[in-house]
Each structure stands twice: as C-alpha cells, then as structure tokens.
C-alpha positions in Angstrom: -29.7 188.2 20.4 -31.9 185.3 20.0 -30.5 184.2 16.4 -27.2 184.3 18.0 -28.2 182.2 20.8 -29.7 179.2 18.8 -26.4 179.6 15.9 -24.5 178.6 18.7 -26.6 176.2 20.3 -27.1 174.7 16.7 -23.2 174.4 16.4 -22.5 172.4 20.0 -25.3 170.1 19.2 -23.8 169.2 16.0 -20.4 169.5 17.5 -21.8 166.9 20.1 -23.4 164.4 17.3 -20.7 164.4 15.3 -18.8 162.8 18.0 -21.2 160.4 18.8 -21.7 156.8 17.3 -24.7 156.4 15.8 -27.1 153.2 15.7 -26.7 150.8 12.6 -23.9 153.0 10.5 -21.2 150.2 11.6 -21.6 147.2 9.2 -22.3 144.2 10.7 -18.6 142.4 9.4 -17.0 145.7 10.4 -18.5 145.0 14.1 -17.0 141.6 14.5 -13.9 141.7 12.4 -10.5 141.6 14.7 -9.3 145.5 16.0 -5.4 145.9 14.7 -3.2 146.1 17.5 -2.2 149.8 18.5 0.9 151.6 17.3 1.0 153.6 20.7 2.0 152.7 24.0 0.4 151.4 26.1 0.0 154.3 28.9 2.0 157.6 28.6 5.8 157.9 29.5 6.1 154.0 28.3 7.8 153.1 25.0 6.4 150.5 22.9 9.5 148.9 23.2 8.9 148.6 27.2 5.6 146.5 26.5 7.4 143.3 26.5 8.6 143.1 29.9 5.1 143.5 31.3 3.7 140.3 32.1 -0.1 139.3 33.0 0.4 135.6 33.6 -0.4 134.5 37.1 2.4 133.6 39.2 2.2 130.6 40.5 3.7 130.3 44.1 6.8 128.1 44.7 7.2 125.7 47.5 10.5 125.6 49.0 12.2 123.4 52.0 12.9 124.4 55.4 17.1 123.5 55.2 18.5 124.6 58.6 20.5 122.1 60.9 18.8 123.8 63.3 15.2 123.0 64.5 13.9 126.0 63.1 14.1 129.1 61.0 13.1 132.4 62.0 10.2 134.2 59.7 10.8 138.1 60.3 8.4 141.4 59.8 10.9 142.3 57.0 13.9 141.4 54.7 16.4 141.6 57.0 18.3 140.5 60.7 17.3 143.9 62.3 13.7 143.0 61.9 11.8 141.4 64.6 10.7 138.1 64.5 7.2 136.6 64.1 7.1 133.1 63.8 9.1 130.0 63.1 9.3 127.4 60.8 10.9 124.1 61.9 13.3 122.2 59.5 12.6 119.7 56.7 8.9 121.6 56.4 7.5 123.2 53.1 6.5 126.4 53.2 4.7 128.2 49.9 7.0 131.8 48.6 5.8 134.6 47.3 8.7 136.4 45.7 12.3 137.0 46.8 14.1 140.9 47.6 17.1 141.6 48.8 18.2 142.7 52.2 21.0 142.1 54.6 23.1 139.5 54.4 22.8 135.9 56.1 26.5 134.4 55.7 26.9 135.7 52.3 23.5 135.5 51.2 21.5 138.7 50.6 18.3 137.6 49.5 15.3 136.7 51.5 12.0 135.1 50.2 8.7 137.1 51.2 5.8 134.4 52.6 1.9 135.1 50.6 -0.4 137.5 52.5 2.1 139.1 54.4 3.7 136.6 56.5 7.0 137.7 56.8 10.2 136.7 55.4 12.8 133.9 55.4 16.6 133.7 54.6 17.0 132.2 51.2 20.3 130.2 52.5 18.1 128.1 54.9 15.2 127.9 51.7 15.7 125.0 49.2 13.6 125.7 46.0 13.7 123.5 43.0 12.0 126.3 40.5 13.3 129.9 39.7 11.6 132.7 42.5 9.7 135.9 41.0 11.1 139.3 42.3 9.0 141.4 44.4 
C-alpha cells in the first residue's frame, strides 16, 4: 500500500513538472524572437475572419454644432421624443458627440447622437457634424 501511494505521488509530480517551464531551458535567442501570429480565433465562437472587424483604436469624440431654428435643442434621457428632457443646448453652440444610434423619427430622421458621460441624447436632425460619427 505504501508502495502504491509513493508510486502515484511520484507520477503526479512528474506530470506537474512536465508542464511547468524550467529556468534556463529556453535559449536567449528564442526568448527574444518574435512570436508568430495565432492561427485560431481570438475567443471561442468567433471565426478568424471576424478579427478584422474588432478595432482597438480609441474613438475620438466628434464636435457638432446645434443647428436649430428655435433658441434651444432638447437633450433627452434616451434616443427618442418619448424620453424626458434632461437639459438644453442653445442655437449655434458646439457640443461633443460620443456616438450615434437609432431612435424615434424627428422630421424623417431616425438618428440620435449620444452625448459623452451619460449626459443624454440629441436628435441628429438638429446637429451638424463634419466627420463620421461612430455607432453606439
């Protein structure tokens, strides 16, 4: 019985040591050599062809100008006219736009811009931007 316990313990130790890297076993040139690109998908359930769609670049905010005929533009809590008004932006004022999403139509335009830091949404119909706005 003691011999069986020692034998199974020895096998478990050898199995663990086989998977652990040893110090100094890797040549210095192999440690500094560049690693090849992985051939599998970055995470389970996704194919390698979808890797091109993943972007890790930082999206810079887009500046827009309020272009209303009236004095002010309503800032709402969600992307639609059914959401409550949480603030206003006045005519010809610059505002920062984080991204765009779909919402209820305002004069035929279903796009709404989300303001950064959860400050609300404004109808894209009344904001002029000179760059493409990323999607939310």
